C-alpha positions in Angstrom: 55.1 33.1 85.1 53.2 36.3 86.2 50.4 34.4 87.9 52.9 32.0 89.5 54.8 35.0 91.0 51.7 36.7 92.3 50.7 33.4 93.9 54.2 33.0 95.4 54.1 36.6 96.9 50.6 36.0 98.2 51.8 32.8 99.9 55.0 34.2 101.5 54.2 37.8 102.3 51.6 39.6 104.4 50.7 42.0 101.6 47.9 40.9 99.3 48.9 41.2 95.6 46.2 42.5 93.3 47.6 42.8 89.7 50.7 43.6 87.8 51.3 47.3 87.2 54.4 46.4 85.1 54.7 42.7 84.4 57.1 40.9 86.8 58.5 44.2 88.1 55.8 46.5 89.7 52.9 45.0 91.5 49.8 46.6 92.9 48.9 45.4 96.3 46.6 46.3 99.3 49.6 48.1 100.7 50.6 50.2 97.6 52.8 49.5 94.7 55.6 47.0 95.3 58.7 46.2 93.3 59.6 42.6 92.6 63.3 41.8 92.0 64.8 38.5 90.8 68.3 37.4 91.7 70.5 34.6 90.4 73.7 35.7 92.2 73.3 35.2 96.0 76.4 37.2 96.8 75.1 40.2 94.8 71.7 40.0 96.5 73.4 39.9 99.9 75.4 43.0 99.1 72.3 44.9 98.1 70.5 43.8 101.2 73.5 44.9 103.4 73.8 48.4 102.0 70.1 49.0 102.1 70.0 48.1 105.8 73.2 50.0 106.6 72.1 53.3 104.9 68.6 53.5 106.4 68.6 56.1 109.2 66.2 58.6 110.8 66.6 60.9 107.8 66.8 58.4 104.9 64.7 55.4 104.0 65.6 52.8 101.5 63.7 50.2 99.5 64.8 47.4 101.9 63.8 43.9 101.3 60.4 43.1 102.8 60.3 40.3 105.4 58.2 37.3 104.6 55.6 35.8 106.9 58.4 33.6 108.3 60.8 36.5 108.8 63.0 35.8 105.8 64.0 38.7 103.5 63.9 36.6 100.3 62.0 33.7 98.8 63.9 30.9 97.1 62.7 30.2 93.5 63.8 27.6 91.0 66.6 29.7 89.4 67.5 32.0 92.3 65.7 34.3 94.7 62.9 36.8 94.8 62.7 39.9 96.9 59.9 42.4 97.5 60.4 46.2 98.0 58.4 49.3 98.5 58.1 51.6 95.5 57.3 55.3 95.4 57.1 57.9 92.6 57.1 61.4 94.2 60.5 63.0 93.7 62.4 64.3 96.7 63.4 68.0 96.1 67.1 68.9 95.8 67.3 72.6 96.7 67.4 73.4 100.4 67.8 69.6 101.0 71.5 69.4 100.2 72.2 68.4 103.8 70.0 65.3 103.5 71.3 64.2 100.1 74.9 64.9 101.0 74.8 62.9 104.2 73.2 60.1 102.3 75.9 60.0 99.6 78.5 60.2 102.4 76.9 57.1 104.1 77.0 55.3 100.8 80.7 56.1 100.4 81.4 55.0 104.0 79.6 51.7 103.5 81.3 51.2 100.1 84.7 51.6 101.6 83.9 49.1 104.4 82.8 46.6 101.8 85.6 47.3 99.2 86.9 43.7 99.6 83.6 42.2 98.5 84.3 39.2 96.2 80.9 38.7 94.7 79.6 39.8 91.3 81.8 42.9 91.2 82.6 44.5 87.8 85.6 46.6 86.8 85.3 50.3 86.2 84.6 51.3 82.6 85.9 54.9 82.9 89.1 54.3 81.0 87.5 52.5 78.2 84.7 54.9 77.4 86.3 56.0 74.1 87.1 52.6 72.8 84.0 52.3 70.7 83.7 55.9 69.5 87.1 56.8 68.0 86.0 55.7 64.5 82.9 57.5 63.5 82.9 56.8 59.8 79.9 54.5 60.0 77.8 57.4 61.3 78.1 59.5 58.2 79.8 62.8 57.2 77.8 65.3 59.1 79.3 64.7 62.6 82.0 67.3 62.6 81.0 68.5 66.1 81.7 65.1 67.6 84.9 64.5 65.5 86.3 67.9 66.5 85.7 67.0 70.1 87.7 63.8 70.0 91.2 65.3 70.5 90.1 67.1 73.6 88.2 64.0 74.8 91.4 62.0 74.5 93.3 64.6 76.4 90.7 64.5 79.1 90.9 60.7 79.3 94.7 61.0 79.6 94.3 63.2 82.6 91.9 60.7 84.2 94.5 57.9 83.6 97.2 60.1 85.3 95.0 60.7 88.4 94.2 56.9 88.5 97.9 56.1 88.5 98.8 58.7 91.0 96.1 57.6 93.5 96.2 53.9 92.8 97.0 53.2 96.5 93.8 54.8 97.8 91.1 52.2 98.7 88.2 52.6 96.3 84.6 52.3 97.6 82.3 49.7 96.2 79.2 51.4 94.8 76.4 50.9 92.3 77.9 52.2 89.0 75.0 54.6 88.4 73.5 56.8 91.0 70.7 59.2 89.8 68.8 61.8 91.7 65.6 60.4 90.2 66.1 57.5 92.6 65.4 59.8 95.5 61.7 59.9 96.4 59.7 61.7 99.1 57.8 59.6 101.6 56.3 61.4 104.6 58.8 64.2 104.2 61.8 61.9 104.2 64.2 60.9 101.4 63.4 57.4 100.2 66.1 55.9 98.0 65.2 53.3 95.4 68.3 51.3 94.8 69.1 49.1 91.8 70.2 45.6 91.3 73.4 46.1 89.3 76.8 44.5 90.2 78.8 47.0 92.3 81.8 48.8 90.8 85.0 49.8 92.5 85.5 53.5 92.2 83.6 56.8 92.1 81.9 56.5 88.7 78.5 56.5 90.4 79.2 59.6 92.5 80.4 61.4 89.4 77.2 60.5 87.6 75.2 61.7 90.6 77.0 65.1 90.7 76.5 65.6 87.0 72.8 64.7 87.4 72.5 67.1 90.3 74.3 70.0 88.6 72.0 69.8 85.5 69.1 70.8 87.8 70.8 73.2 90.2 73.7 75.6 90.2 77.2 76.3 91.6 76.0 77.2 95.1 73.9 74.0 95.4 76.7 71.7 94.2 79.2 73.3 96.7 76.7 72.9 99.5 76.1 69.3 98.5 79.9 68.6 98.5 80.3 70.2 101.9 77.7 67.9 103.3 79.2 64.8 101.6 82.6 65.8 103.0 81.1 66.3 106.5 80.1 62.6 106.5 82.9 61.1 104.4 86.3 62.8 104.3 87.0 63.6 100.6 90.5 65.0 101.2 93.5 62.9 100.6 92.6 62.0 97.1 88.9 61.2 97.0 88.1 64.7 95.8 90.6 64.2 92.9 89.1 60.9 92.0 85.7 62.5 91.8 87.0 65.3 89.6 88.6 62.6 87.4 85.3 60.9 86.9 83.8 64.3 85.9 86.6 65.0 83.5 86.1 61.6 81.8 84.3 62.4 78.4 81.2 60.4 78.9 79.1 62.9 77.0 80.9 61.8 73.8 80.1 58.2 74.5 76.4 59.0 75.2 76.2 61.1 72.0 77.5 58.3 69.8 75.2 55.8 71.4 72.2 58.0 70.8 73.2 58.6 67.2 73.6 54.8 66.6 70.2 54.0 68.0 68.2 56.9 66.4 66.9 57.9 63.0 68.9 60.3 60.8 66.4 63.1 61.2 67.1 63.2 65.0 70.9 63.9 64.5 70.6 67.6 64.8 68.8 67.4 68.1 71.3 64.9 69.5 74.2 67.0 68.5 72.7 70.1 70.0 72.2 68.1 73.2 75.8 66.9 73.1 77.1 70.5 72.8 75.0 71.5 75.8 76.3 68.6 77.9 79.9 69.3 76.9 79.6 72.9 78.1 77.7 72.0 81.2 80.3 69.4 82.2 83.1 72.0 81.6 81.4 74.3 84.1 80.8 71.5 86.6 84.5 70.5 86.5 85.4 74.1 87.2 83.0 74.4 90.1 84.1 71.2 91.7 87.8 72.1 91.3 87.1 75.5 92.9 85.4 73.7 95.8 88.3 71.3 96.2 90.9 74.1 96.1 88.9 76.0 98.7 88.7 72.9 100.9 92.5 72.4 100.6 93.2 76.0 101.7 91.0 75.6 104.8 92.9 72.4 105.8 96.2 74.2 105.4 95.1 77.1 107.6 
């Protein structure tokens, strides 16, 4: 397959492929490293094409689909479609660039709300089911008191999330990729270059919650507040969206992550995994406090 794909790219695109850097995914060419994506769901491919084109502005670039020699943005293949994208590796800095990152997330939210009626390969939010597979920990041994002791609080947190969901069920939910990570932001000629994924979109703010947690782990209170200010400037978070974001942060995903790590690792790694779990639990507690403080301050400004 690899040689066939290289020949196919050489035939349809103006770039000259050289060799695989990562088989059937990253390709070295005369114009730098390119990412190859394969799609079987045309609706999903179209959605990813649309948001990439919509988000690209003077201050943000995206890994848009390359045009073929004939002007098309995909190549039909036997079982679907192939697209070609730019790929970069230098990370884009967070501090002092909150205005760029924030406007970008705001643009994503704006587009996601416009396309909230998308009927393609959409998947349901997993937020309310994150504890379904972790309430019974007997199969992981008798040394996991830290995780067991956290379950009552985790269940209380999830109950709060359910209450917010029910109270704000009438608010239109944006359609976004379920996972947004700061590592997807790269620097190209001083600009933010966003490398998107190919997952089915999800209705809700799970991806934004993941992004904020990711951001907070590398920054501080001041930075997260500035980032939220910039998101809000582009996409109004009042009227419930701030509460939905807080709900996503309250959801006890660190418990889910810990159990998955324990299940896939050797016994001698348990202590390290549990230490990491305690650190994530505490960091998430502080993040929720900081975002709640920001939300309360924003509400007071609106009242004035």
